[in-house]
N, C-alpha and C positions, 0 to 999 in steps of 0.2 A: 782657152780661147778668149776672144775679146769679150768685154762686158756687154750686158744686154741693156737696151734702153727700155723705158717704161712710158706708157701713155696714161696720163692722168686727166680725169674729167674736171675742168675748172668750173663750169657752169652748164646750163642746159645743153648748149651746142658748141662750147668752146673746149678744145683739147690742148693739152700741154705735153710736150715730149721732154722727158727728163733722163739723164744718164749720169748719176752722181759718181759712178766708178770709172767713167771714161777719162782718158788722159786729156791734158790741157790742149793738145793739138786737134781735138775733136771740136770743130767750131761751127759746122752747119748741120742743119736738120733736114732729113729727107722723109717725106710723108707719102704714104701709099693708101690706096682705096681699093677694096674688093667688093663688088656688088653682092648682095645677099643671094641673088638667084644664079650666080656663076662664080663659085669659089676658086675657079682656075684663072680668072681674069683680074690679076692684080696690076694696077697701073700706078706709076709714080705721079704725084701731084706736083704742080709748079711751085708751091709754097716751100720756102726754106727757113722760115722762122720757127721759133720754139713753140709758138701758139698758132692754132688754126681754128677757124669757125667752120663747122660742118653743116651742110644743108641737104646733102644727098644721102639717102639711106645706104647702109653698107657697113663693112668692117674697115676700120682705120688702124694703121700701125705706123711706126716711125723707126728710124735708126739714125745714127750720127755718122757724118763723113769726117774721118780722121786723117785726111790727106793721103796716106798710103794704105788705107784700109777703112773698114767700117765697124761700128758696133754691131752686135747681134740685133735682129729685129725685136721690137717690143712685143708685148702682149697685144692682142687685137681688141679694140674697143668697138662694140656693135652699136651703131646709131640707127634708131628706127623712126626718127622724125617726130 
């Protein structure tokens, strides 16, 4: 299947999405947030950059948009503020 992306903590509340095994046509990043109290409510965030600053508690994950498909979802990073 497609390669998986990875969420990396850069600092206290800055996350970076990385996908070193993704092909060159994977150019934009998709970020998702899941509240800690409702693991079924995953929503896509508006950010499309490699880095995001998180302020809301919850699980964060990312994947890459490769034009005709996507990378697999990353691991979930849990932010507790």
